[in-house]
C-alpha positions as CSV (number, residue, x, y, z in Angstrom):
1,X,86.0,68.2,87.6
2,X,89.1,69.4,89.5
3,X,89.3,68.5,93.2
4,X,91.0,70.4,96.0
5,X,92.2,69.0,99.3
6,X,91.2,70.9,102.5
7,X,92.4,69.5,105.8
8,X,92.2,66.0,104.3
9,X,88.7,66.5,102.9
10,X,88.5,66.3,99.1
11,X,86.1,68.8,97.6
12,X,85.1,69.8,94.0
13,X,86.7,73.1,92.9
14,X,83.6,75.4,93.0
15,X,84.5,77.9,90.3
16,X,85.1,77.1,86.6
17,X,88.1,79.4,86.0
18,X,90.1,78.1,89.0
19,X,90.3,81.5,90.5
20,X,92.8,82.4,93.2
21,X,92.0,81.4,96.8
22,X,92.0,84.7,98.7
23,X,91.6,83.3,102.2
24,X,91.8,79.8,103.7
25,X,90.3,78.1,106.7
26,X,91.5,79.6,110.0
27,X,93.3,82.6,108.5
28,X,93.4,86.0,110.0
29,X,92.3,85.0,113.5
30,X,92.8,88.5,115.0
31,X,90.0,89.8,112.7
32,X,87.6,87.2,114.0
33,X,88.4,87.6,117.8
34,X,86.1,90.6,118.0
35,X,83.3,88.3,117.0
36,X,84.3,85.6,119.5
37,X,85.5,83.3,116.7
38,X,88.9,81.5,116.3
39,X,89.4,82.3,112.7
40,X,87.9,82.2,109.2
41,X,85.5,79.3,108.9
42,X,85.5,78.9,105.1
43,X,87.5,79.4,101.9
44,X,87.2,82.6,99.8
45,X,87.7,82.6,96.1
46,X,88.5,85.8,94.2
47,X,86.0,85.9,91.3
48,X,84.1,88.7,89.6
49,X,80.7,89.6,90.9
50,X,78.0,87.5,89.2
51,X,80.3,84.5,88.6
52,X,78.7,81.1,88.6
53,X,79.8,79.1,91.7
54,X,79.1,75.4,92.2
55,X,78.7,73.5,95.4
56,X,82.0,71.9,96.6
57,X,80.1,68.8,97.7
58,X,76.6,67.4,98.1
59,X,74.5,69.0,100.8
60,X,71.5,71.2,101.6
61,X,71.5,75.1,101.6
62,X,70.2,76.1,105.0
63,X,70.6,79.9,104.7
64,X,71.4,82.4,101.9
65,X,72.2,86.0,102.7
66,X,74.4,89.0,102.2
67,X,76.3,90.9,104.8
68,X,77.8,94.2,103.5
69,X,80.0,94.5,106.5
70,X,81.6,91.1,105.6
């Protein structure tokens, strides 16, 4: 499995087709200021709807949801 480095953390690449990263940690801080946040707190991958996405590392899912406003 391919690994990616994020701020010195090595993670598994979560999508099979190695899709383009569309937004990285901390990007677009102005968009998040209105929510009282410093910036983007994750990594976005551009993949088609319905694509299979794996976990980047071991862990427990605490919440699953959908927010149409982003």
